[in-house]
ZABAMAR-82357 format. One record per residue (C-alpha): residue number from 1; x, y, z. Coordinates in steps of 0.1 Angstrom, whole numbers, always signed. Example, Ala and Ser with C-alpha at 12.3 -4.5 7.8 and 13.67 -1.06 7.14 Angstrom:
BEGIN
PT   vexkol      xx      yy      zz
PT        1    +123     -45     +78
PT        2    +137     -11     +71
% end
This chain:
BEGIN
PT   vexkol      xx      yy      zz
PT        1   +1728    +734    -309
PT        2   +1727    +729    -346
PT        3   +1737    +695    -359
PT        4   +1771    +699    -378
PT        5   +1760    +674    -403
PT        6   +1734    +699    -416
PT        7   +1762    +724    -423
PT        8   +1782    +697    -441
PT        9   +1753    +688    -463
PT       10   +1746    +724    -470
PT       11   +1782    +729    -482
PT       12   +1778    +698    -505
PT       13   +1748    +715    -521
PT       14   +1765    +749    -525
PT       15   +1800    +738    -535
PT       16   +1795    +705    -553
PT       17   +1759    +704    -566
PT       18   +1753    +739    -577
PT       19   +1789    +753    -576
PT       20   +1774    +787    -566
PT       21   +1793    +818    -574
PT       22   +1792    +853    -559
PT       23   +1762    +873    -571
PT       24   +1741    +843    -583
PT       25   +1705    +841    -572
PT       26   +1693    +809    -556
PT       27   +1657    +800    -546
PT       28   +1656    +778    -515
PT       29   +1622    +761    -514
PT       30   +1615    +739    -483
PT       31   +1585    +717    -476
PT       32   +1578    +707    -439
PT       33   +1615    +711    -432
PT       34   +1630    +724    -398
PT       35   +1643    +759    -398
PT       36   +1677    +747    -387
PT       37   +1685    +733    -421
PT       38   +1671    +763    -439
PT       39   +1694    +784    -418
PT       40   +1723    +762    -426
PT       41   +1716    +765    -463
PT       42   +1713    +803    -461
PT       43   +1746    +805    -443
PT       44   +1764    +783    -469
PT       45   +1749    +804    -497
PT       46   +1759    +838    -483
PT       47   +1794    +824    -475
PT       48   +1802    +822    -512
PT       49   +1786    +856    -519
PT       50   +1754    +843    -536
PT       51   +1719    +857    -529
PT       52   +1694    +834    -512
PT       53   +1656    +837    -518
PT       54   +1636    +815    -494
PT       55   +1601    +800    -497
PT       56   +1588    +778    -469
PT       57   +1558    +756    -477
PT       58   +1535    +732    -458
PT       59   +1520    +702    -475
PT       60   +1488    +706    -454
PT       61   +1485    +742    -468
PT       62   +1493    +730    -503
PT       63   +1466    +703    -499
PT       64   +1440    +731    -493
PT       65   +1453    +751    -522
PT       66   +1453    +722    -547
PT       67   +1418    +711    -535
PT       68   +1401    +744    -538
PT       69   +1419    +763    -566
PT       70   +1401    +768    -599
PT       71   +1419    +764    -632
PT       72   +1420    +802    -635
PT       73   +1435    +805    -601
PT       74   +1460    +777    -606
PT       75   +1471    +792    -639
PT       76   +1477    +826    -623
PT       77   +1498    +810    -595
PT       78   +1517    +790    -621
PT       79   +1525    +821    -641
PT       80   +1537    +839    -610
PT       81   +1559    +810    -599
PT       82   +1573    +807    -635
PT       83   +1583    +844    -637
PT       84   +1601    +841    -604
PT       85   +1620    +810    -615
PT       86   +1631    +828    -646
PT       87   +1650    +853    -624
PT       88   +1670    +825    -606
PT       89   +1704    +811    -614
PT       90   +1700    +781    -591
PT       91   +1674    +762    -571
PT       92   +1674    +740    -540
PT       93   +1643    +720    -532
PT       94   +1641    +703    -497
PT       95   +1611    +681    -489
PT       96   +1604    +670    -454
PT       97   +1575    +646    -447
PT       98   +1551    +648    -417
PT       99   +1527    +626    -436
PT      100   +1537    +611    -469
PT      101   +1500    +606    -479
PT      102   +1490    +642    -472
PT      103   +1479    +648    -508
PT      104   +1462    +614    -512
PT      105   +1427    +627    -512
PT      106   +1432    +657    -535
PT      107   +1408    +650    -564
PT      108   +1426    +636    -595
PT      109   +1413    +665    -617
PT      110   +1427    +690    -592
PT      111   +1461    +673    -592
PT      112   +1461    +674    -630
PT      113   +1455    +712    -628
PT      114   +1485    +716    -605
PT      115   +1507    +693    -627
PT      116   +1498    +710    -659
PT      117   +1494    +747    -650
PT      118   +1519    +751    -622
PT      119   +1544    +723    -617
PT      120   +1553    +714    -653
PT      121   +1561    +749    -667
PT      122   +1581    +758    -636
PT      123   +1599    +724    -635
PT      124   +1608    +728    -672
PT      125   +1623    +762    -665
PT      126   +1642    +750    -635
PT      127   +1656    +718    -651
PT      128   +1666    +734    -683
PT      129   +1677    +769    -673
PT      130   +1691    +767    -637
PT      131   +1716    +749    -616
PT      132   +1695    +728    -593
PT      133   +1694    +701    -567
PT      134   +1666    +684    -548
PT      135   +1667    +664    -516
PT      136   +1646    +650    -488
PT      137   +1649    +658    -451
PT      138   +1652    +630    -425
PT      139   +1620    +635    -405
PT      140   +1606    +609    -381
PT      141   +1578    +601    -406
PT      142   +1605    +594    -432
PT      143   +1624    +571    -408
PT      144   +1591    +552    -401
PT      145   +1585    +547    -438
PT      146   +1621    +533    -440
PT      147   +1614    +509    -411
PT      148   +1641    +525    -389
PT      149   +1645    +545    -357
PT      150   +1649    +582    -361
PT      151   +1685    +581    -349
PT      152   +1695    +552    -371
PT      153   +1678    +567    -401
PT      154   +1696    +601    -396
PT      155   +1730    +583    -396
PT      156   +1720    +564    -427
PT      157   +1707    +596    -444
PT      158   +1739    +616    -438
PT      159   +1761    +587    -449
PT      160   +1741    +584    -481
PT      161   +1740    +621    -488
PT      162   +1776    +631    -482
PT      163   +1794    +601    -497
PT      164   +1824    +607    -521
PT      165   +1807    +618    -552
PT      166   +1839    +625    -570
PT      167   +1849    +589    -566
PT      168   +1815    +578    -579
PT      169   +1820    +601    -609
PT      170   +1852    +584    -619
PT      171   +1837    +550    -615
PT      172   +1808    +557    -637
PT      173   +1827    +571    -667
PT      174   +1830    +536    -684
PT      175   +1793    +530    -679
PT      176   +1784    +564    -695
PT      177   +1807    +555    -725
PT      178   +1790    +521    -729
PT      179   +1755    +534    -726
PT      180   +1762    +562    -751
PT      181   +1775    +537    -776
PT      182   +1748    +510    -771
PT      183   +1719    +503    -794
PT      184   +1698    +473    -781
PT      185   +1690    +468    -744
PT      186   +1675    +436    -729
PT      187   +1662    +434    -693
PT      188   +1651    +401    -677
PT      189   +1639    +392    -643
PT      190   +1613    +373    -623
PT      191   +1585    +396    -635
PT      192   +1604    +413    -663
PT      193   +1612    +409    -700
PT      194   +1619    +441    -719
PT      195   +1636    +450    -752
PT      196   +1643    +484    -766
PT      197   +1669    +507    -783
PT      198   +1688    +536    -768
PT      199   +1707    +543    -800
PT      200   +1719    +580    -803
PT      201   +1701    +591    -772
PT      202   +1732    +597    -751
PT      203   +1737    +590    -714
PT      204   +1739    +613    -684
PT      205   +1760    +607    -653
PT      206   +1744    +618    -620
PT      207   +1768    +622    -591
PT      208   +1754    +647    -567
PT      209   +1749    +677    -591
PT      210   +1710    +674    -593
PT      211   +1699    +650    -567
PT      212   +1710    +643    -532
PT      213   +1714    +614    -526
PT      214   +1727    +604    -561
PT      215   +1741    +575    -580
PT      216   +1726    +568    -614
PT      217   +1733    +570    -651
PT      218   +1703    +576    -673
PT      219   +1693    +577    -709
PT      220   +1659    +571    -727
PT      221   +1645    +544    -750
PT      222   +1639    +553    -786
PT      223   +1602    +563    -781
PT      224   +1586    +535    -802
PT      225   +1611    +507    -796
PT      226   +1600    +493    -762
PT      227   +1585    +458    -763
PT      228   +1576    +434    -735
PT      229   +1563    +435    -699
PT      230   +1574    +446    -665
PT      231   +1559    +442    -630
PT      232   +1577    +465    -607
PT      233   +1588    +450    -574
PT      234   +1589    +482    -553
PT      235   +1559    +503    -542
PT      236   +1557    +539    -554
PT      237   +1542    +571    -541
PT      238   +1530    +595    -568
PT      239   +1508    +625    -565
PT      240   +1501    +616    -529
PT      241   +1489    +581    -536
PT      242   +1506    +547    -529
PT      243   +1508    +521    -557
PT      244   +1519    +485    -554
PT      245   +1523    +458    -580
PT      246   +1523    +480    -610
PT      247   +1525    +460    -642
PT      248   +1529    +473    -677
PT      249   +1527    +456    -711
PT      250   +1542    +476    -739
PT      251   +1539    +474    -777
PT      252   +1555    +498    -801
PT      253   +1568    +518    -771
PT      254   +1533    +524    -757
PT      255   +1519    +511    -724
PT      256   +1489    +492    -737
PT      257   +1479    +475    -705
PT      258   +1485    +489    -670
PT      259   +1474    +473    -637
PT      260   +1482    +475    -600
PT      261   +1474    +455    -569
PT      262   +1438    +467    -564
PT      263   +1410    +479    -586
PT      264   +1412    +514    -571
PT      265   +1449    +516    -577
PT      266   +1445    +503    -613
PT      267   +1418    +530    -619
PT      268   +1440    +558    -605
PT      269   +1471    +544    -624
PT      270   +1452    +546    -657
PT      271   +1439    +581    -650
PT      272   +1475    +592    -646
PT      273   +1486    +574    -678
PT      274   +1457    +590    -697
PT      275   +1468    +625    -686
PT      276   +1481    +631    -722
PT      277   +1495    +611    -751
PT      278   +1531    +611    -738
PT      279   +1522    +596    -704
PT      280   +1519    +561    -719
PT      281   +1554    +562    -735
PT      282   +1587    +559    -716
PT      283   +1608    +591    -711
PT      284   +1637    +577    -691
PT      285   +1657    +545    -684
PT      286   +1683    +547    -657
PT      287   +1706    +524    -637
PT      288   +1709    +529    -599
PT      289   +1740    +521    -579
PT      290   +1742    +541    -546
PT      291   +1760    +516    -523
PT      292   +1742    +528    -491
PT      293   +1706    +526    -505
PT      294   +1696    +489    -506
PT      295   +1659    +487    -497
PT      296   +1629    +507    -509
PT      297   +1615    +533    -486
PT      298   +1586    +546    -507
PT      299   +1605    +577    -516
PT      300   +1615    +580    -553
PT      301   +1645    +602    -547
PT      302   +1661    +574    -526
PT      303   +1645    +544    -543
PT      304   +1656    +552    -578
PT      305   +1693    +551    -566
PT      306   +1690    +516    -550
PT      307   +1721    +495    -557
PT      308   +1713    +468    -583
PT      309   +1681    +486    -595
PT      310   +1669    +504    -626
PT      311   +1640    +528    -631
PT      312   +1617    +530    -661
PT      313   +1598    +562    -664
PT      314   +1564    +569    -681
PT      315   +1562    +604    -694
PT      316   +1585    +634    -700
PT      317   +1620    +629    -713
PT      318   +1648    +651    -702
PT      319   +1661    +673    -730
PT      320   +1697    +663    -722
PT      321   +1689    +627    -731
PT      322   +1659    +632    -753
PT      323   +1637    +607    -772
PT      324   +1612    +635    -780
PT      325   +1585    +623    -755
PT      326   +1565    +651    -739
PT      327   +1541    +648    -710
PT      328   +1530    +665    -678
PT      329   +1539    +631    -661
PT      330   +1574    +620    -651
PT      331   +1571    +589    -628
PT      332   +1602    +570    -619
PT      333   +1592    +534    -612
PT      334   +1618    +511    -597
PT      335   +1627    +475    -603
PT      336   +1654    +458    -582
PT      337   +1674    +430    -598
PT      338   +1694    +417    -568
PT      339   +1689    +380    -559
PT      340   +1666    +387    -528
PT      341   +1642    +405    -552
PT      342   +1642    +377    -578
PT      343   +1675    +385    -596
PT      344   +1678    +395    -633
PT      345   +1701    +404    -661
PT      346   +1709    +435    -682
PT      347   +1724    +433    -717
PT      348   +1738    +459    -740
PT      349   +1739    +446    -776
PT      350   +1740    +411    -764
PT      351   +1768    +416    -738
PT      352   +1759    +408    -702
PT      353   +1764    +441    -683
PT      354   +1749    +434    -649
PT      355   +1737    +401    -633
PT      356   +1717    +399    -601
PT      357   +1724    +436    -594
PT      358   +1762    +434    -598
PT      359   +1782    +448    -628
PT      360   +1801    +421    -647
PT      361   +1826    +437    -671
PT      362   +1860    +446    -655
PT      363   +1857    +482    -664
PT      364   +1823    +486    -645
PT      365   +1831    +468    -613
PT      366   +1841    +500    -596
PT      367   +1804    +507    -594
PT      368   +1796    +476    -573
PT      369   +1788    +485    -537
PT      370   +1820    +472    -521
PT      371   +1840    +495    -543
PT      372   +1820    +527    -539
PT      373   +1817    +528    -501
% end
């Protein structure tokens, strides 16, 4: 018997995230995901008269492809994938996880080929020219990474993914207004002291239209304005590798020093940041406030929404909140400012906006966890 929560989540994607209409073409791309959810998505898509196209992928198969493909082969694949994406009106990407480190031993130069020749052109087309939403699937491996039983994690997952996003939208309107009007930002914490401008960049609210789960409002620093240091207090998986203790020192907007918790991680970190010129500049700054996501689980899509957190992103800026930075890299790194993680403060133009993970001004307190659940 199919879990009715899968059908509920599929309806959220179709009706809220993408707002699909009859005749629209949607690519459903799944990675290590059970057929039952793919079926639920197909049923929700056809129920509104849209046209589903389905691609099922395996990370073990992709590991072999990434490892052995030449630049000519990867370029040909990328061109094919790009042409298909150009025919789509919408996209749903669903990633399961049988082994979150499946791609960890793909050579760095091969991952760079994939990022540059396949992923980046297709992602740019998807992000800028389709309605899209991406999400994870609650596999046992995902539950293990979160330190939970499979049953408890599934309950947590569906609570997070199907919360009242319309209520969240209304609560974040004052934050979007404040971010769009702000110039100077100051962030402090136990291992954090950053200053930068967000003047005239704009701010984008995220309430279930692009990511599931959701709960963030993002902008970008003026490219050359970032000064200071940050040592992130959550681990991060990127390109199949796990990084801990990442620390950046920034001058004139550029990451001039980058280290991690081991020499091997530091070497790999700097390889990624040397992918191109834009990888050492910051393309996104975002505040997270999903009330159900409280602890990191080594999955960016969840971790970047942690209540009381922000993420700071080396690489590509989004064109809808654009500071002009371009890169094949877009790496959301998360810092939590709640007291149990060392606390911290956020200021806009000298005004205290959030302290120890909680919003302070009256008009923003609707975003605090007790008011969003």
